[in-house]
C-alpha positions as CSV (number, residue, x, y, z in Angstrom):
1,M,107.1,89.0,123.3
2,F,108.4,89.1,120.0
3,W,105.5,90.6,118.4
4,E,105.0,93.4,120.7
5,V,108.7,94.4,120.5
6,F,108.7,93.8,116.8
7,H,105.8,96.4,116.4
8,A,107.2,99.0,118.5
9,L,110.0,99.3,116.1
10,D,110.5,102.3,114.0
11,D,109.6,102.2,110.2
12,D,113.7,102.2,108.8
13,Q,114.1,98.9,112.2
14,K,111.2,97.2,110.5
15,R,112.9,97.7,106.8
16,K,116.1,96.1,108.3
17,F,114.0,93.6,109.9
18,L,112.1,92.6,106.3
19,V,116.0,92.4,105.2
20,F,117.2,90.3,107.6
21,V,113.9,87.8,106.6
22,A,113.8,88.3,103.2
23,G,117.1,89.4,102.0
24,S,115.3,92.6,100.3
25,D,114.1,95.4,102.0
26,R,111.3,96.0,99.3
27,V,107.5,94.2,100.1
28,P,106.4,91.6,97.5
29,I,104.3,92.1,94.9
30,G,101.0,91.5,96.2
31,G,102.2,93.1,99.9
32,L,103.2,91.5,103.0
33,Q,100.6,88.5,103.1
34,N,102.5,87.0,100.3
35,L,106.1,86.8,102.8
36,S,105.1,83.4,103.6
37,L,107.1,83.7,106.9
38,T,107.1,80.8,109.3
39,I,108.2,81.1,112.5
40,V,109.9,78.4,115.0
41,E,111.8,77.9,118.1
42,L,115.3,77.7,118.1
43,P,116.6,75.4,120.3
44,I,118.9,76.5,122.9
45,P,122.7,74.1,122.4
46,R,124.0,73.0,125.6
47,D,127.1,73.5,127.0
48,R,129.2,70.2,126.4
49,A,131.3,71.6,129.3
50,V,128.6,71.7,131.6
51,D,127.3,68.6,130.6
52,D,124.9,66.8,133.2
53,H,125.8,69.9,136.0
54,D,123.5,72.6,133.9
55,D,121.5,74.8,136.0
56,E,119.0,77.2,135.0
57,A,121.4,79.8,135.3
58,S,123.9,79.0,132.9
59,S,121.0,78.1,130.6
60,E,119.6,81.4,131.2
61,D,122.9,82.7,130.1
62,R,123.4,80.9,126.6
63,L,119.8,81.9,126.0
64,S,120.0,85.7,126.5
65,R,123.3,85.3,124.3
66,L,121.3,83.6,121.3
67,C,120.1,85.7,118.4
68,P,117.3,84.9,116.1
69,V,118.2,83.2,113.1
70,A,117.0,83.6,109.5
71,H,116.8,81.6,106.3
72,C,115.6,83.8,103.3
73,C,114.4,80.6,100.7
74,D,114.1,77.6,102.7
75,N,113.3,75.9,99.2
76,D,111.4,76.1,96.0
77,D,108.8,78.1,97.1
78,Y,110.7,80.8,98.9
79,D,109.5,80.3,102.2
80,R,111.0,82.3,105.0
81,T,111.9,81.1,108.4
82,L,112.7,82.6,111.1
83,K,114.2,80.7,114.1
84,L,113.8,82.5,117.7
85,P,114.9,81.1,120.6
86,M,112.0,81.4,123.8
87,Y,113.6,84.2,125.6
88,T,112.2,84.9,129.0
89,S,111.4,88.4,128.7
90,K,110.8,91.8,126.3
91,E,114.1,93.3,127.0
92,V,116.0,90.1,126.2
93,V,113.7,90.0,122.7
94,K,114.5,93.8,121.8
95,D,118.2,93.6,122.7
96,R,118.7,90.2,120.6
97,L,116.8,91.8,117.8
98,M,118.4,95.3,117.8
99,F,122.1,93.0,117.7
100,I,121.0,91.6,114.6
101,L,119.4,95.0,113.3
102,S,122.7,96.2,113.5
103,F,124.7,94.0,110.8
104,Y,122.1,95.5,108.4
105,N,124.9,97.7,107.0
106,C,127.2,94.1,106.3
107,P,128.2,93.3,102.7
108,F,126.2,90.2,102.8
109,H,123.2,90.8,105.2
110,I,124.1,88.4,107.3
111,A,121.1,86.5,108.3
């Protein structure tokens, strides 16, 4: 679902996403194949207040509020990691992606 939503973005939104995952809106020398982006699952944190009475509705609510997380340089090789929750619909993926892209003009590019 993520890639379907991503490919539907316009060029400006894709540039903002590049800032989110790479810390720059410039394509690396040699092209995007040199970006070295790893996508991993971001687990849903458990709500300790709910404890063992956790139901599917509360898990779904927490999931819909989780945003993707990006690490621009995880190690000496400057590998980038995008941590994505396992969203249940394209609408939620698009909503959360648009939310993180709305922080594009923040001084530190919250990523």
